[in-house]
C-alpha positions in Angstrom: 0.3 0.2 0.1 1.6 3.6 -1.0 1.4 6.6 1.4 3.0 9.1 2.9 4.7 9.9 6.8 4.0 13.1 8.3 6.3 14.1 11.6 5.6 17.4 13.8 8.8 18.6 15.8 8.1 20.6 18.8 10.3 21.6 21.8 8.4 19.4 23.9 7.1 16.7 22.0 7.8 14.6 18.9 4.4 13.5 17.0 4.6 11.3 13.6 1.5 9.5 11.8 0.9 7.9 8.5 -1.4 9.5 5.6 -3.1 7.7 2.8 -4.7 11.1 1.5 -7.6 11.6 3.4 -6.6 10.7 7.3 -4.1 10.4 9.9 -3.6 7.0 11.5 -1.0 4.9 13.0 0.5 8.1 15.3 3.5 7.9 17.3 4.1 10.4 20.1 6.8 11.2 22.7 8.7 13.7 24.5 11.4 15.7 22.6 13.9 16.2 25.2 16.1 18.4 23.3 18.9 18.4 26.1 20.1 14.9 24.8 21.5 16.4 21.3 20.3 16.5 18.0 21.5 13.2 17.2 19.3 11.4 20.3 16.3 13.5 18.8 17.0 12.4 15.5 17.4 8.6 16.5 14.0 8.7 18.0 12.4 10.2 14.9 13.6 7.8 12.9 12.4 5.1 14.8 8.8 6.7 15.4 8.6 7.1 11.2 9.7 3.6 10.4 7.2 2.2 13.4 4.1 4.5 11.9 4.8 3.0 8.4 5.2 -0.5 9.3 1.8 -0.4 11.4 0.1 1.4 8.8 1.4 -1.3 6.2 2.8 1.2 3.9 4.7 -0.5 1.4 5.4 1.9 -0.9 6.4 5.3 1.1 6.0 8.3 -1.4 7.3 10.8 0.7 7.7 12.3 4.4 6.5 16.0 5.4 8.6 17.4 8.5 7.3 20.2 10.4 10.2 22.0 12.4 10.7 24.9 14.3 13.0 27.6 12.6 14.2 29.6 11.3 14.8 27.0 8.5 15.3 26.9 4.8 12.7 24.7 3.6 14.5 24.7 -0.1 17.7 23.6 1.5 16.4 21.0 4.0 18.4 22.8 6.5 16.9 23.6 10.3 19.2 26.9 10.6 18.8 27.7 14.5 15.7 26.5 16.5 16.3 27.8 20.1 13.8 25.6 21.5 15.8 22.6 20.3 19.2 23.6 20.6 19.7 22.9 16.8 22.0 25.3 14.4 22.6 24.4 11.0 21.0 20.9 11.4 20.7 19.2 7.6 17.3 17.3 8.6 16.3 16.2 5.0 19.6 15.1 4.1 19.7 13.0 7.6 16.3 11.6 6.9 16.5 10.6 3.3 19.9 9.0 4.1 18.1 6.7 6.6 14.6 6.4 4.9 15.2 6.5 1.6 12.3 8.5 0.2 12.0 12.0 -0.7 11.6 14.3 2.5 10.1 17.9 2.5 10.6 20.5 5.5 8.7 23.0 6.1 8.6 25.2 9.2 6.1 24.5 11.9 4.2 27.5 11.8 4.1 27.4 8.0 3.0 23.9 7.9 -0.3 24.2 10.4 -1.1 27.4 8.4 -0.9 25.5 5.2 -3.2 22.3 6.9 -5.9 25.1 8.5 -5.9 26.6 4.9 -6.6 23.7 2.9 -9.1 21.9 5.4 -9.3 23.9 8.8 -10.4 27.5 10.0 -9.1 29.2 6.7 -10.5 27.1 4.1 -13.2 29.4 2.7 -10.5 32.4 2.5 -7.8 33.7 -0.4 -5.3 34.4 2.4 -5.1 33.7 6.1 -2.3 34.1 8.8 -1.9 31.3 11.5 -0.5 32.1 14.7 0.6 29.7 17.1 1.0 30.2 20.7 2.3 27.6 23.1 5.9 26.9 23.7 6.9 30.1 21.9 5.0 32.1 19.3 5.2 31.5 15.7 3.4 32.6 12.6 2.6 30.8 9.0 0.9 32.9 6.1 -1.1 31.5 3.1 -2.3 33.6 0.0 -3.6 32.1 -2.8 -2.8 28.5 -2.0 0.6 29.1 -1.1 2.9 29.5 1.8 4.7 33.0 2.3 8.3 32.0 2.6 9.9 35.3 2.1 13.5 36.1 0.5 14.9 34.6 3.4 12.5 32.0 4.1 11.6 33.9 7.3 8.6 35.4 6.5 5.9 35.1 9.9 8.7 34.8 12.2 6.7 37.0 14.9 7.6 35.3 18.1 11.0 37.0 17.8 9.8 40.7 17.0 11.2 42.7 19.4 8.5 44.7 21.8 10.7 45.7 24.3 14.5 46.4 23.3 15.6 46.2 27.2 13.6 43.7 27.8 13.6 39.8 29.0 16.7 38.1 27.5 15.7 35.5 24.6 16.9 32.1 23.6 17.5 33.6 20.1 20.2 35.9 21.8 18.1 39.0 21.6 16.1 40.8 24.1 12.3 41.5 24.5 10.9 38.8 22.1 7.0 38.9 21.7 7.0 35.0 22.7 8.8 36.1 26.1 5.6 38.0 27.0 2.4 36.1 24.9 3.3 32.4 25.1 2.1 29.7 27.1 5.6 29.6 28.6 5.2 33.4 29.7 2.1 32.8 31.2 3.1 29.5 33.2 6.0 31.5 34.4 4.5 35.0 35.4 2.0 32.7 37.6 4.6 31.0 38.9 6.3 34.0 40.1 3.3 35.3 41.7 2.6 32.1 43.8 6.1 31.2 44.6 5.4 27.4 43.1 5.6 26.1 39.4 2.6 26.8 37.5 1.9 25.6 33.6 -0.4 27.7 31.3 -2.8 24.8 31.4 -3.3 25.2 35.2 -3.1 28.6 35.3 -6.3 28.7 32.7 -8.0 26.3 35.3 -7.2 28.9 38.0 -8.2 31.9 36.0 -11.8 30.1 35.3 -12.0 30.0 39.1 -11.2 33.8 39.1 -7.9 33.5 40.4 -6.5 37.2 40.0 -3.1 36.4 39.3 -3.7 33.9 36.4 -6.3 36.4 34.9 -3.6 39.4 35.0 -1.2 36.8 33.3 -3.8 35.8 30.6 -4.8 39.5 29.6 -1.1 40.2 29.8 -0.3 37.7 27.5 -3.4 39.0 25.5 -2.2 42.4 25.3 1.3 41.4 23.9 -0.3 39.0 21.3 -2.7 41.5 20.4 0.5 44.0 19.7 1.7 41.4 17.4 -1.4 40.4 15.4 -1.9 44.2 15.1 1.6 44.2 13.3 0.2 41.6 11.1 -2.9 42.9 10.0 -1.3 46.3 9.3 1.6 45.0 7.0 0.0 42.1 5.4 -3.6 42.4 5.7 -5.0 38.8 5.6 -8.4 37.9 5.6 -8.5 36.3 8.7 -6.4 35.4 11.5 -6.5 31.6 12.9 -4.9 31.1 16.3 -3.4 27.6 17.3 -1.3 26.0 19.7 -2.3 24.8 23.1 -3.1 28.3 24.2 -6.0 28.9 22.0 -8.0 26.4 24.4 -8.0 29.4 26.6 -8.4 32.4 23.8 -11.8 33.6 26.0 -9.4 34.7 28.7 -7.4 36.3 26.3 -9.6 37.7 23.6 -10.9 41.1 25.1 -7.4 42.1 25.2 -6.1 40.7 22.1 -8.9 42.4 19.9 -8.3 45.8 22.2 -4.7 46.0 21.0 -5.4 45.1 17.6 -7.8 47.7 17.4 -5.3 50.2 18.7 -2.5 49.3 16.5 -4.4 48.4 12.9 -6.9 49.7 10.8 -8.6 46.4 10.1 -9.3 45.4 13.5 -12.7 46.4 13.8 -14.8 43.4 13.8 -13.1 40.3 15.7 -16.1 38.1 14.5 -14.8 38.8 10.8 -11.2 38.1 11.2 -10.4 36.3 14.6 -10.5 32.1 14.5 -9.9 29.6 16.1 -8.0 26.5 14.8 -10.0 23.4 14.0 -7.5 21.0 13.2 -6.8 20.1 17.0 -3.5 19.2 18.3 -2.6 17.4 14.8 -2.7 20.6 13.0 1.0 20.3 12.4 1.0 17.0 11.0 -2.1 17.6 8.9 0.2 20.4 7.4 3.0 18.1 6.8 1.3 15.4 5.7 -0.5 17.4 2.8 2.7 19.0 1.9 4.1 15.7 1.7 1.3 14.5 -0.9 1.3 17.6 -2.8 5.3 17.5 -3.3 5.0 13.5 -4.1 1.7 13.0 -5.6 
């Protein structure tokens, strides 16, 4: 049986699935644990891909799509610098093709997720869409007229590292005051943890906020305001038909929405009615896998 494989590499977890052109199945998942080094993570990824293909009964592997944090070069198949993984200049496509003996296409994780949502998710009825993922970090993918906007340096949409505060917190990218330091799930958890004097995750903070915990409510409002500033830049510069919010923090969008919208309305001409431009991702936790799978099939039909 012929088919494709998809991989979604995150700072927290690795996910892999088989794809038959219509559905994802034979899904595998495990912690990334990037502190072990790139070779160990790659070995786990190869093992998972082989296991997924075997369980799915794929005898003719047409291609593999890989969604990965960036910056990266999809054209060269190289992860240039992924701070969440600790990777620099890693030729992941070459390494996977040598071990799995089939074509591999690489794409920035936010771009891959954007492509999935554009094709079959929240943006499927639009001509242009910006997908913003908010989880461990903040990323953005932009699709217009069926194509991912990559940019000259293949770095379009890197809003997570827009500098909001030049003298702000130090970032893993080497600069200071980046958006994701203030608007991500990591940032929400850090704010509440500091207030409580104990380790609190963003998911736990969301539960506390819904129980009217003031520190947690404040964390989401602050993150929403900073995210809204970033979205205002996106709307003002690119003017997409809609913005789709994905990532784990999408589940708590109700706690942030007002702050997001108010910040966007201050910073963009196009923030007027959020019902027209603000949407929530519909592909669940597998949005990266869906995008990688669709890209693999489109590159290697």
